[in-house]
N, C-alpha and C positions, 0 to 999 in steps of 0.2 A: 265483777263479772268478766269472764274471758272474752276478748274481742278476736274476731276471725277476719282473715283476709278474704277477698272475693273468691279466689281459687280454692279456698278451704271450705266452701259451702257444703260439700258432701259430708265432711267431718263434722261441721257445725250441726247439721241435721241429725246425725247419729248421736252426738253428745247431748243434743237437746232432748232426744227421746230417752236417753239414759237418765237425765235429770228429772224428767217427768215421772218416770217409773220410780225413782227414789223418793220423790215427793209423795206419790200415791202410797208407797210402802210405809213411809213415816206416819201418814195419816190413818193407816190401817184400812185403806180403801181398795187394796189389791191383794190377791192371794200371793203366795211366795213367788217373787219375781227375780230371785237371785240368779237363776240360770239364764234368764232372758237378759239381765243386765250384763252378765259375764259375756254372753254371746255378742251383744252390741258393743261392749268395750273392745273385744278382740277385733270385731269388724272395723271399728273406728281407728284402732291402732294400725291395722293393716292398710286402711285407706290413707292415713297420714303418711305411713311408710312409702306407699306407692307414689303419693304426690311429691314427696321430698326427694325421691330418687331421681326425678326427672324435671326439676325446676328449670324453667327458662330464665334467661338473664333478667327479663322484666319482672318475673315473679320473685327472683332473688332481690331485686331492687325494692319490691314491696316488703319483703321480709326484713331487709336492712333498715327500712324506715318504720318498722312496727313500733308504735308508741310505748309498748310494754317491754321492749328490749332493755337490758340493764344499761344504765348510763354511767358517766364519769363518777358521779358521787357514789354509785353502788360499788364500783371497782375499788375506789379509794377506801370506802367503809369496810370492805372485806379484806383487802390486800395490804393496806398501809396502816401501820401503828403510829400513834403519836403524831398524826397529821396536823401540821400547822399551816393553814392557808395564808397566802399573802395577796394583797390587793393593790391595784393601781399601777400605772406606768410611770409615775413621777413626772409626767409631762402634761397630761390633760385630764384623765378621769379613770375610773374603774370600769372595766368591761366584763360583765358576768358571763359572756358567751364562752370565754376561755377562763378556766379556773386553774389554780396551781398553788404549790407550796412545797414544804419539805416534811419528810417523815421517815419511817423505817420500814423497809421491805425485807422480811425474813432476816431481821437483824442488821441489814445494811442501810446506811443513811442514803437516801435518794431524794432527788427533786422530781415531782410529778406534776405534769400539766396536761390539759386536754380540754376538749369542747364539752360543754354541758347544754343539752337541748331543753331540759325541763321535763317534768312528768305530768303536769296538769296545766290548765289555762294560765293561771297566775304565774307559775314558775317558767313556763315557756315564754311568756312576755318578758319576764325579768331577765332571762338568759338569751333573749332575742333568737330563740329557736336554734341556738348553737352557731349563729352566723356572726363572726367576730368583726368588730370595727378596728381601725388602726391601733387604738389604745390597747386592745386585747393582744395584738401581736407584739406591741412594744413592752407590754407586761411580760410576755413569754420570753422576749430577749433579756429583760432584766433578770428573770429567774434563771435562765440558762447561764448568763454571765456570773451570777452568784454561785451556781453549782460548779462552774468551771474553776472559779477562784478558790473554792473550798474542796476541790477534788471529789465531787459528789456525782455519781451517775445520774442520767436523766431518763425518765420514762414518760412517753407521750401516748395519750389515748385519743384517737381521732374519730370524730363523729359529727360531721357538718356537711350541709348541702353546698357550702361555699362561703367565702367571705361576704360580709354584708355589702350590697351594691348601692347603698343610699347616697344621696348628694353630700350629706355631711361627712360621710366616711371618705368619699373621693376628695372632698376639699381638704381633709386632714391628712391626705397622702396614703391611701389604702395600698396602692401598688408598691410604694416605697417601703411601707411597714412590712408587707409580706416578703419583699426581697431581703430586707435586713434580718428578718426572723429566719429565713432560709439560710442566709449567710451565717447567722449565729449558730445554727445547727451544724453547719459544715466546719466551723472554726473550733468547735468543742474539742478539748484535749481529754475529755472524759468520755466513757462509753455512753451512747444513747440508744434506746430501744423504743420503737414505735409500734403500736397495734391499732389497726383500723377496726373498730368495734361495731361500726354501723355504716354510715356513709363517709366516704373520703372524697370530698368534692373540690376539685380544682386547686388553685393556689392556696385557698383557705385551709386545705388539708396539708399540702406539702410544706407549708411554712413551719410546721412543727413535726413533720414526718420524715425529714431528711436525716435519717438515722443510720447507725452502723448495721442494725438489724431491723427489718420491717416485716411485720406479720399481719395477717388478716383473719378475722373470723370466717368460718366456712360460708356464711351467707351474707357477708359484708360486700360492699362495692367500692371501687376506687377508680376515679375517672377525671379527665381534664375538664369535663362539663357534665351537667346533669343530662339524662336522656331527653328530658323535655326541652332543655335548652338547645341540645344538638339538633333535635327534630325541627325546632323553630328556625334555626339557621340554615340547615341543609335542605329542608323540604318546605319551609314556611308553614309547617303544620304540626303543632304540638301533639296531635293525635297519633303521629308516627313514632312516639317515644318508644314503643315496643321494638320497632325496627332499629332504632338508634341504639337501644340497650344491647341488642344482639350483635350489631356490627362494631360497636366500640370496644368489645372485649373487656368488660368492666368487672367480671367476677373474679373471685380469689383463685379459682381453678385456672382461668385463662392467664392471670397475671403471674402466677408462680411458674407457668410454662415459659413466659417471656422473661423471667428472672427480674421482674419489677419488684416482687416481694419475695421474702426468703422462706416463708412457710405459711401453712394454713392451719388454723386452730379449729378442731372439729366442734360442731354444735349438735345438740340433741335433735332427734326427729321433731319437727315442728318449730325449730328455731330457738335462739338463745332465751327468748322470753318464757319458754316452757320449763326451763331448768336453769335459772340465772346463776345460782350458786355454783353449779357444776361448771358452767362456762367460765365464770370468773376464776375459779380454781385452776382450770386448764390454761387460761391466759396467764395466770401467775406463774405456772410451771414453765411455760414457754419463755417468759421474761427472765425467770431465774436461770434457765439453761443458757440463754443468750448472754446474760451478764457474766456468768461463770466462764464462758468461752472468751470473754474480752478482758477479764480482770488481769492486773499486773502487766498489761502491755504498755510500752512507753507512749507518752502523749502524742508524739509525732507519728508513731505507727497507727494509732487510732485515727488521727486525722487523715493520714494517707489512705488507709483502708476505706474510709468512708467516702473520700473524694473519688477514688478509683471505682468504687461501687457505682456511683452515679454517673461518672464519665463514660463508663462502658455500656450504659443502658442503650439499647437500640442498635449497638454496633455489631456488625457481622464481619468475619474474617474472609 
């Protein structure tokens, strides 16, 4: 059953009427309703179009968090051939919030890593809702170092509310693990491309998103803190999350203007969850074009370009 966000209620009502008419027609309890269904479908499509043409930053946040959006495993399943997952940080444990491994992307050997939130209650608990612990970032470092050693490009898919803030994670050096993962991204002599496919939250995101090219899906968000967290700090009122979302400039459209990200990947009307295969294919095309533009560059040039990209963020002449 399709789930709807709160602001999509007008569309939900129309599509509910369509479904009721279809059920009546199947049971033979209604006269020809084809024209009425077509009229309601057109009305629902237009209503969805109108809604998504003027989404607020808070509404985009809700879309970015939609549970039916395609996740890391969906992208890997469609884009990566012969994927071989690798587990563990060789120091403490396996962290399923960050998944990674090696495979082939359009014939090219690549390392792929990213956050996995899970798609149902059991898998969300298993993957800790995509909030990685230190061992997750140390696993990412291990994979990036392997990729660098064997001259394999790195693809990162970001979808996390942030790094896990639990006591155990802090005791095991969460901040240090995030810093070392960010440094590992910067040190790569091979190209790396990152895509924010849902939420890009705080250091938990940038730890694997410090890449030569960074893209966002049209309705993804990328921020130093969640809107709810910012509202709690600034106004001591989580209910002001909508104001925080607006003022923080967290949308793809805002961030491409500030040159925080390099491009925006379009989503279908209604969000990525309404046409996941099309969104994944578009993401694959953006990644392929980015890697093509970076291939055959000397390792030092790749490092220099990446470092300059991030050192110039926020600077004005």
